[in-house]
Structures are given as structure tokens and as C-alpha cells.
N, C-alpha and C positions, 0 to 999 in steps of 0.2 A: 719070934725073934725080936729083939729090941731094936729101936731106931738108932741107938748109938752104934750098934754093930754094923748097920748099913753105912754109917759115916766112916767107920774104920775100913770097910771094903772100898768105899769111894776114895779114901785117902791112899790106900795101897795101889788102886788102879791109877790114880793121878801121878803118884811117884813113878810107877813103871812106865806110864805113857810119856812123862816128861823125859825120862832117861832114854827111851827108845825113839822119841820124836813122833809118836803117834797120838797127837792131840785130838785129831778128828775121831779116831777110834774111841778115845776116852769119852768124848761128848756123845757119840752114838751109843756106847754102852750105858752111859748115864741115862739117856732117854729110854733105853730098853728096860733098865732096872726100875726106873720110876713107873713105867707102864705096867710092868709085872707086879709091882707093889700095889698099884691101884686096882688091878684085876683081883689080886689076892684079898685085899680088904673088902672089895665088893662081894666076892664069893662068900666071905665069912659073914657079912651082913645078911646075905640071902639065906645062908644056912641057919643063922640065928632066928630069922623070921619064920622059916619053915618049921623049925623045932618048936617055936612058941605057939604055932597054930594047932599042933597036935594035942 
């Protein structure tokens, strides 16, 4: 997935959170999404290293 798509998701979440007044939820979801993205990129790097060793 492209990084601009994550920006679109964040923008949609921000608009919804402002309309509903759930700013804290938006911040927490942002932290969760950033953490999941970091985990995903780390796993992709590990997979690339494992494939190159074979």
C-alpha cells in the first residue's frame, strides 16, 4: 500500500473524530496505525533477508 493512502485514511479518521468529538480516539488510533506500519515494514525486511540467504 502506498504511503499517500495512509494519509487519506488519517484524514478521514480526523474528520470523523472532529465531527464526533473523539479527538483522543483519533490520537490513539494514529498510534496504533503507526505501530502496525512499523511492524509490517520490519516483517517485510526480515522476509527479504531470509529469502536472500537461501
